[in-house]
C-alpha positions, 0 to 999 in steps of 0.5 A, a space after each residue: 521465606 523459604 526458597 520455593 516462595 521467592 520462586 513463586 514470586 518470580 513464577 508470577 511476574 512472568 505469568 503476568 508479563 506473558 499474559 500482558 504480552 498475549 493480550 498487546 499481541 492479540 491487540 496488535 493482530 486485530 488491528 492489522 487484520 482491520 488494516 488489511 481489510 480496509 487495504 483490500 476494500 481500497 483495492 477493489 474500489 481502485 480496481 473497479 474504476 480503473 476497469 470502469 475507465 478502461 472499458 470506457 475508453 476501449 467502448 469509445 474506440 481510444 484504443 483497442 484490447 489488444 493496444 491496451 495490452 501492449 501498452 501495459 506489456 510495454 510500460 511493465 517492461 520498462 523498469 528492466 523487470 516484466 512482473 506485472 506491476 511497476 512503481 509509483 514512481 514510474 507513474 508520476 514520471 510518465 505523468 508528469 507528476 512532482 517526485 516530492 513535497 519540496 516539488 510540489 511546492 516549487 511547481 505551484 510557486 512557479 505557476 503562481 508566478 505566470 
């Protein structure tokens, strides 16, 4: 086997590896695209539900649109950053939800004892 034949062996191995990497990258990209689409659908559904709840509360006079906007602004800056969002932990804190699974189990045990 001369030097050229040896180099061809290496080249073909790299080509095979490159094809496998490209194939795996394409599979991962399709999977991420599906996941992104699913998340966008979920966000759209949650947005619709929230909109319906807020509209219902305003229509029933529970609060006005202006009051709702004030509440959003207050909650937004509560974490020290006015960015139009908050964390799930802040929501859990406001609603007195347990912070983790361990706390949830402890609350259930206390509730059962009563």
